[in-house]
C-alpha positions as CSV (number, residue, x, y, z in Angstrom):
1,M,78.7,92.8,102.9
2,Q,82.1,91.3,102.1
3,E,82.6,87.5,103.1
4,K,86.4,88.1,103.7
5,V,88.6,90.9,104.4
6,N,90.2,92.2,100.9
7,L,91.9,95.4,101.1
8,K,92.5,95.5,97.4
9,S,88.7,95.8,96.9
10,K,86.6,99.4,96.6
11,E,83.7,97.6,97.8
12,C,85.3,96.0,101.0
13,I,86.9,99.2,101.6
14,A,83.5,101.2,101.4
15,D,81.9,98.2,104.0
16,L,84.9,98.8,106.3
17,R,84.5,102.4,106.6
18,V,80.7,102.0,107.1
19,V,81.3,99.8,110.0
20,F,84.3,101.6,111.5
21,K,82.4,104.7,111.5
22,D,79.2,103.1,113.0
23,V,81.5,101.4,115.9
24,A,83.4,104.8,116.3
25,S,80.1,106.8,116.5
26,K,78.3,104.0,118.9
27,Y,81.5,103.1,121.1
28,P,83.7,105.8,121.4
29,L,85.5,103.8,124.3
30,F,86.4,101.1,122.1
31,M,88.5,103.3,119.6
32,E,90.0,105.0,122.5
33,F,91.0,101.6,123.7
34,L,92.3,100.6,120.2
35,E,94.3,104.0,120.0
36,H,95.6,103.3,123.5
37,F,96.4,99.8,123.2
38,C,97.9,99.9,119.4
39,G,100.3,102.9,120.6
40,Y,98.7,105.4,118.3
41,N,100.5,108.4,120.2
42,T,103.1,106.5,122.0
43,A,106.8,106.6,121.4
44,V,108.5,103.2,121.6
45,L,111.0,103.8,124.3
46,S,113.3,100.8,123.5
47,A,116.5,99.9,121.3
48,N,115.3,96.2,121.0
49,P,114.4,95.4,117.5
50,N,112.0,93.2,118.5
51,E,110.0,95.5,120.7
52,I,110.3,98.2,117.9
53,S,108.8,95.9,115.1
54,Y,105.9,94.8,117.5
55,A,104.9,98.1,118.1
56,G,104.8,99.3,114.8
57,G,103.1,96.4,113.9
58,K,100.4,97.2,116.5
59,R,100.3,101.0,115.2
60,D,99.7,99.9,111.7
61,V,96.4,98.5,113.0
62,I,95.0,101.6,114.1
63,L,96.9,103.8,111.4
64,T,94.8,101.4,108.8
65,I,91.6,101.9,110.7
66,K,91.8,105.3,110.6
67,T,92.8,105.8,106.8
68,I,90.1,103.6,106.0
69,M,87.6,106.1,107.8
70,R,89.0,109.1,106.3
71,D,86.7,111.2,104.4
72,D,89.3,113.0,102.3
73,L,90.2,109.7,100.4
74,L,87.7,107.7,98.3
75,P,87.7,103.9,98.9
76,E,89.2,103.4,94.9
77,Q,92.3,105.6,96.2
78,I,92.8,103.3,99.5
79,A,92.1,100.0,97.5
80,Q,94.9,101.5,94.9
81,H,97.1,102.0,97.4
82,Y,96.9,98.3,98.9
83,E,97.1,96.9,95.4
84,R,100.4,98.7,95.1
85,M,101.7,97.7,98.6
86,L,100.4,94.2,98.9
87,K,102.0,92.6,95.3
């Protein structure tokens, strides 16, 4: 298990995938809470740029978790994406 989160590491992504899927399986209410709190399916009904930015940041959290949990993407592919994105 990784000591620090490194989204550029395929090993870290693989570890996170196991943890996220374990939590989702054992504690579905927690995942439902994150989806609700992070605004996964909620529109931002504001023209205030600060509110839009804040909502986008929260949505990025749940979308990152859901991306890491996807079975159709390899940990290597996800790590490569973050390698390019976080340069």
